[in-house]
C-alpha positions in Angstrom: 29.4 117.9 8.0 32.3 118.6 10.3 32.3 116.0 13.1 35.2 117.5 15.1 34.2 118.3 18.7 33.4 121.8 20.0 34.1 123.1 23.4 32.5 126.4 24.6 31.5 127.1 21.0 35.2 127.0 19.7 36.0 124.5 17.1 39.0 122.3 18.0 41.5 120.5 15.9 41.3 116.7 15.9 43.5 115.5 18.9 46.8 114.1 17.8 48.2 110.8 19.1 50.5 112.9 21.4 47.4 114.2 23.2 47.5 117.7 21.8 44.4 119.7 21.0 44.4 123.2 19.3 41.4 125.4 19.6 40.1 127.4 16.7 41.0 131.1 16.5 38.4 133.7 15.5 39.7 137.3 16.1 36.3 138.8 15.6 34.9 136.7 18.5 37.8 136.1 20.8 39.6 139.5 20.8 39.9 141.0 24.3 39.0 144.7 24.1 41.2 147.1 26.1 44.2 144.7 26.3 47.6 145.5 24.9 47.7 142.0 23.5 44.1 141.2 22.6 44.5 138.1 20.5 44.9 134.8 22.4 45.7 131.3 21.0 44.7 128.4 23.3 45.7 124.8 23.1 45.8 121.7 25.4 48.7 119.4 26.1 48.4 116.3 28.3 45.1 117.5 29.7 46.5 121.0 30.7 45.5 124.1 28.8 48.0 126.7 27.6 47.7 130.0 25.9 49.8 132.8 24.3 48.7 136.4 23.7 49.6 138.6 20.7 49.4 142.3 19.9 48.6 141.8 16.2 46.2 139.4 14.6 48.7 138.4 11.9 51.1 137.2 14.5 48.4 135.3 16.2 47.3 133.6 13.0 50.8 132.7 12.1 51.5 131.1 15.5 48.1 129.3 15.4 48.9 127.8 11.9 52.3 126.6 13.1 50.9 125.1 16.2 48.1 123.4 14.3 50.5 121.9 11.8 52.8 120.5 14.5 49.8 118.9 16.3 48.4 117.5 13.0 51.8 116.0 12.1 52.0 114.3 15.5 55.1 116.2 16.7 56.1 115.7 20.3 55.3 118.6 22.7 57.5 119.6 25.6 55.6 119.0 28.9 57.3 122.0 30.5 56.9 124.6 27.7 53.8 123.0 26.1 55.3 123.7 22.7 56.7 121.4 20.0 60.2 120.3 21.0 61.4 121.1 17.4 60.8 124.8 18.2 63.6 125.0 20.8 63.5 127.6 23.5 60.2 129.5 23.4 61.6 132.8 24.5 64.5 132.8 22.0 63.3 135.4 19.5 65.0 135.4 16.1 67.0 138.2 14.6 64.2 138.8 12.1 61.5 139.0 14.8 63.5 141.5 17.0 64.5 143.6 14.0 60.8 143.8 12.9 59.7 144.8 16.4 62.3 147.5 16.6 61.5 148.8 13.1 57.7 148.9 13.7 58.2 150.6 17.1 59.9 153.5 15.4 57.9 153.4 12.1 55.4 156.1 12.9 58.0 158.6 14.2 60.1 158.4 10.9 59.4 160.3 7.8 58.8 158.3 4.6 62.3 158.8 3.3 63.7 157.7 6.7 61.6 154.6 6.7 62.9 153.7 3.3 66.6 154.3 4.1 66.4 152.6 7.5 64.8 149.5 6.0 67.9 148.7 3.9 70.2 147.8 6.8 67.4 145.8 8.5 66.8 143.8 5.3 70.5 143.1 4.8 70.8 142.1 8.5 67.9 139.6 8.3 69.2 138.0 5.1 72.7 137.5 6.5 72.1 136.3 10.1 70.6 133.0 9.2 71.3 129.4 10.0 74.0 127.5 8.1 71.6 125.2 6.4 69.5 128.0 4.9 68.5 127.4 1.3 69.5 129.7 -1.5 67.1 132.3 -2.7 66.6 135.0 -5.3 68.2 138.1 -3.7 66.0 140.7 -5.3 62.8 138.8 -4.7 63.7 138.2 -1.0 64.5 141.9 -0.5 61.1 142.9 -2.0 59.4 140.3 0.3 61.1 141.6 3.5 60.5 145.2 2.6 56.8 144.5 2.0 56.6 142.8 5.4 58.3 145.7 7.2 56.1 148.3 5.5 52.7 146.4 5.7 50.1 147.1 8.3 50.9 144.9 11.3 47.4 143.6 11.4 48.0 141.9 8.0 51.8 141.5 7.8 53.2 138.0 7.6 56.9 137.2 7.9 58.4 135.6 4.8 58.4 131.8 5.3 62.2 131.6 4.5 63.0 134.0 7.3 60.7 132.3 9.8 62.5 129.0 9.1 66.1 130.1 9.0 66.6 133.3 11.0 69.1 132.9 13.8 67.9 133.2 17.4 69.2 136.6 18.5 70.5 135.1 21.7 72.9 133.0 19.6 74.7 136.0 18.1 78.4 136.2 18.9 81.0 138.9 18.1 82.5 136.5 15.5 79.2 136.0 13.7 78.4 139.7 13.8 81.9 140.7 12.6 81.6 138.4 9.6 78.2 139.8 8.7 79.4 143.4 9.2 82.3 142.9 6.8 80.0 141.7 4.0 77.3 144.3 4.7 79.7 147.1 4.1 80.5 146.0 0.6 78.7 146.5 -2.7 77.7 143.7 -4.9 80.9 144.1 -6.9 83.0 143.8 -3.7 83.9 147.5 -3.5 83.2 149.2 -0.2 80.0 151.1 0.3 80.1 154.9 0.6 81.2 156.1 4.0 77.9 157.8 4.6 76.1 154.5 3.8 78.4 152.6 6.2 77.7 155.1 8.9 73.9 154.7 8.4 74.1 150.9 8.5 76.1 151.0 11.7 73.9 153.6 13.4 70.7 151.6 12.7 72.1 148.2 13.7 73.7 149.6 16.9 70.3 151.3 17.7 68.6 147.9 17.2 71.1 146.1 19.4 70.9 148.7 22.2 67.1 148.3 22.1 67.4 144.5 22.3 69.8 144.8 25.3 67.4 147.2 27.0 64.5 144.7 26.6 66.9 141.9 27.7 66.6 139.9 24.4 70.5 139.9 24.6 72.9 140.8 27.4 75.4 142.9 25.4 75.7 144.5 21.9 77.7 142.0 19.9 78.0 144.2 16.8 81.5 145.5 16.1 82.2 149.2 16.5 83.8 151.2 13.7 87.5 151.7 13.8 88.2 155.3 14.5 90.0 156.8 11.6 92.5 159.6 12.1 91.1 162.6 10.3 93.3 164.7 8.1 92.3 168.3 9.0 94.6 169.6 6.3 93.1 167.6 3.5 89.6 168.6 4.6 90.4 172.3 4.6 91.7 172.2 1.1 89.1 169.8 -0.3 86.6 172.5 -1.2 89.2 174.8 -2.7 90.3 172.1 -5.1 86.7 171.5 -6.3 86.5 173.0 -9.8 82.9 173.9 -10.6 81.5 174.8 -14.0 81.5 178.5 -15.0 78.4 180.3 -16.3 79.7 179.9 -19.9 80.4 176.2 -19.4 76.9 175.6 -17.9 75.3 177.4 -20.9 77.4 175.5 -23.3 76.4 172.1 -21.8 72.7 172.9 -21.5 72.5 174.1 -25.1 73.2 170.5 -26.0 70.1 169.2 -24.1 67.6 169.9 -26.8 69.8 168.2 -29.4 69.8 164.9 -27.5 66.1 164.2 -27.0 62.5 164.9 -28.0 61.8 168.6 -28.3 59.1 168.8 -25.5 60.8 166.6 -22.9 64.3 167.9 -23.6 63.2 171.5 -23.3 61.6 170.8 -20.0 64.7 169.1 -18.7 66.9 172.0 -19.9 64.7 174.5 -18.1 64.9 172.5 -14.9 68.7 172.3 -15.0 68.8 176.1 -15.6 66.6 176.5 -12.5 68.9 174.4 -10.4 71.9 176.5 -11.6 70.4 180.0 -11.4 68.3 179.5 -8.2 70.5 176.8 -6.4 67.5 174.5 -5.9 67.7 170.8 -5.0 66.7 168.7 -8.0 63.7 167.4 -6.0 62.6 171.0 -5.4 63.1 172.1 -9.0 60.9 169.3 -10.5 58.1 170.1 -8.0 58.2 173.9 -8.7 54.8 175.3 -9.6 54.0 178.4 -11.7 52.0 179.8 -8.7 55.3 179.7 -6.7 57.1 182.0 -9.2 57.1 185.8 -9.2 58.3 186.8 -12.7 58.5 190.6 -13.2 59.2 192.2 -16.6 62.4 193.8 -15.2 64.7 193.1 -12.3 65.0 190.0 -10.1 62.2 187.5 -9.7 61.4 185.3 -6.6 60.8 181.6 -6.2 58.7 180.4 -3.2 60.2 177.0 -2.3 58.0 175.0 0.0 57.6 171.6 -1.7 59.6 168.8 -3.3 59.2 165.5 -5.0 59.0 162.5 -2.7 60.6 159.4 -4.3 60.4 157.0 -1.4 57.5 155.2 -2.9 54.0 154.2 -1.8 55.1 151.4 0.4 56.8 153.8 2.9 54.6 156.9 2.5 51.1 155.3 2.6 49.4 157.3 0.0 52.5 157.9 -2.1 52.4 161.7 -2.5 54.4 162.8 -5.5 54.9 166.1 -3.7 55.9 166.6 -0.1 57.7 169.1 2.1 61.2 170.2 1.4 64.1 168.8 3.4 64.5 172.1 5.2 62.1 175.0 6.0 60.3 176.9 3.3 62.2 179.8 1.8 62.2 182.4 -0.9 65.0 182.5 -3.5 65.7 185.6 -5.7 66.4 184.7 -9.3 68.2 186.8 -12.0 66.5 188.2 -15.0 68.1 185.5 -17.2 66.1 182.8 -15.4 63.0 184.9 -15.3 63.1 185.1 -19.1 63.8 181.3 -19.5 60.8 180.4 -17.2 58.4 182.9 -18.8 59.2 181.7 -22.3 58.7 178.0 -21.3 55.4 178.4 -19.4 53.9 180.7 -22.1 50.3 181.5 -21.3 49.9 178.9 -18.6 49.1 180.2 -15.1 48.9 177.1 -13.0 50.6 173.7 -12.7 54.2 172.5 -12.9 56.7 174.9 -14.4 58.4 172.1 -16.4 56.4 168.9 -16.5 57.4 165.8 -18.5 56.1 164.9 -22.0 53.1 163.1 -20.3 52.3 166.3 -18.3 53.5 164.6 -15.0 56.2 165.6 -12.6 59.7 165.0 -14.0 61.8 162.2 -12.5 64.9 163.4 -10.7 66.7 160.3 -12.2 65.9 161.4 -15.7 67.2 164.9 -14.9 70.4 163.4 -13.7 70.8 161.2 -16.8 70.3 164.3 -19.0 73.0 166.2 -17.2 75.4 163.3 -17.4 74.9 163.1 -21.2 75.8 166.8 -21.8 78.4 167.6 -19.1 82.0 168.2 -20.4 83.6 167.2 -17.2 82.8 163.6 -16.1 83.2 164.6 -12.4 80.4 167.2 -12.5 77.2 166.1 -10.8 73.8 167.7 -10.9 74.5 169.0 -7.4 77.5 170.8 -8.7 75.1 173.1 -10.5 73.7 174.0 -7.1 77.2 174.4 -5.6 78.2 176.6 -8.5 75.2 178.9 -7.8 76.2 179.2 -4.1 79.8 179.9 -5.0 78.9 182.5 -7.6 76.7 184.4 -5.2 79.3 184.4 -2.4 82.1 185.3 -4.7 80.0 188.1 -6.1 79.9 189.7 -2.6 76.5 188.4 -1.3 76.6 187.7 2.5 77.3 184.0 3.1 74.6 183.8 5.8 72.0 185.1 3.2 73.3 182.7 0.6 73.1 179.8 3.0 69.4 180.7 3.8 68.6 180.8 0.1 70.2 177.4 -0.5 68.1 176.0 2.4 70.9 174.9 4.8 73.2 176.3 7.5 76.2 178.5 6.9 78.5 175.6 8.2 77.2 173.3 5.4 77.6 176.1 2.9 81.3 176.4 3.6 82.0 172.7 4.2 80.1 171.2 1.2 79.1 173.8 -1.4 81.6 176.5 -1.8 84.2 175.8 -4.5 86.0 177.6 -7.3 85.9 177.8 -11.1 88.8 178.0 -13.5 88.3 181.7 -13.7 88.6 182.4 -10.0 92.4 182.1 -9.6 93.1 185.8 -10.1 89.7 187.1 -9.2 89.7 189.9 -6.6 93.4 190.6 -6.7 92.9 194.1 -8.1 90.4 194.9 -5.4 92.9 193.7 -2.7 95.6 196.0 -4.1 93.2 198.9 -4.1 92.3 198.3 -0.5 96.0 198.0 0.5 96.8 201.3 -1.2 94.0 203.0 0.6 91.9 203.7 -2.4 
């Protein structure tokens, strides 16, 4: 039988030689309803009782366990703060704690994809801003542990022990420490710089975190270095799209004819159909793999129509909760006209089926965008062509054929500015295209 004393029905830890007693914590009994921080941990130091409140039960349990361990080990408690002297200043939150609070505060407002992408700079930041005596760790395993902590329900989430032990107090950050961390964070594992868009995403998230920390007075100023402003070359940007050589219709067909020769008949045929859909309809790969037969209008003659309102979500269950394979598209729903060539390809592939995915995998599941990308890489004749270049080639073909750019932009699912800045390019056959028409116009014909 447990002989430890009880006060007010709460089981106490055995008093240490330093005169510290820690009360038992039972969230089911002791939670204060209607309070922003309902969970309270109580302990007694030198005859005086202290307490600390928490918003989440996991935080309360963690604090209680640390307090109980310190008391059981006979550690000295500071008479002023009523906490173990080894803990240092009680209000000095660590980088990991502040980053977690900021991430969770914004969590419900972010879409699953945003949660996943914004977790990356936070994980990297936590792993780099640590004490100099931090022990080594398995990088991949630590990343998984921190991401699981960020994504878990706050009522059950527990900070990884390594972070709890070694994360730097956020008040100790200096511009020198942050500059060194920033330099390493903007590099890939092989030492090459991350893509500019990735660097911008990292900076945006970290500066948002630091601004929030300043607002809540965890720190006085933002110590993170600002990006050096690069002088933009307007001329090079204007000529960039014109120099992009996209595949011609004949080149696309020649490449895609090779797909069925490089894999199993069923799976290869499905991937071939999906790549044709990306090219002829200008869909995003995530939209193509999620296309259902019910979304297709396939007449015997003339142009067909695809109703685009869903896409594959690849952010994973950890960020989306129920891990839906299909979610909303990046932009608003739209209808895309498709030529008779694609109508025939789709009708031949679906056969007598009237429902389900247009082109599922061999296991009758939604095709992976990654597998689709690998297939295109294996058959392309130009190593610089990406899957998205099929979509760009579709946009360029439609505009060059005389279709209004505003209409093409709507069919692609983005603005007309994006159409001109990122998608429109040229093929090897476009150099002399339209010259005869220009001459006719100049002659007044």
